[in-house]
N, C-alpha and C positions, 0 to 999 in steps of 0.2 A: 076878703083874701087876704092873709098875712103875707107879707112880704120880710125877707132877709138878704144880708149884705152879701157882696162875694167874698168877704173875709170871711163869715160863718159858711157858707157853703162849701167854702174851701176846706176849714177844718172839719166838717161834716163829711165829705166825700175825699177827705185825706190827700189833696191835689195843692198846688199852688195857687193863690188868690191870681195872679197874671193868668192861669190857664182857665180859670173862671171865666175873667175877662175876654178872653178870645173866644172862648165859646158864646158868650153873650152876643160879642159882636158880629159873629158870624151867623147868629139865630140859631146857633143848635139847641137851643135850650129855651122852650114854649114860655111865654108871658111874662117874658121880661122885659124891661124898659129901664131908660135912662131917667135918676132923678138929680138933674144937676150933673156932677161929676162922678158920682155913684150909681150902680145897677141894683135895681131893686128886682131880686129873683122870688117867684112863689115860693115859699117854705115847703110846697109838698110836691117841688119840681123833681124829677126824676134824672139821673146822672146819664149822658148820653154814653154811648159805645166810644171807645178811643179809635177812630178810624186809620189813626199813625202807624198801629201794630200791624203786622202780618200775619197774626193767629199762629205763630210757628211754623209756617211752611216757608220753604228756603226759594228766593226770588232768582229767577234766570236771568242773567246777561241782557236777554232778548226783552225780558219784560220792564227793564228799568229804562228804555230808549223809546 
């Protein structure tokens, strides 16, 4: 299996390198591992859904608390 860096994945998925690092650290991308200070990410990894988005629905005040 071939691995690529967080910078390469960031360019491929059009997100920041920091966002890729966060996804790796939180276990959202399967098969990643640390190689020294860098993340090794499988080249065929699939971009996970962004759980920060609310998919266009309005959030009620009662849902915030």
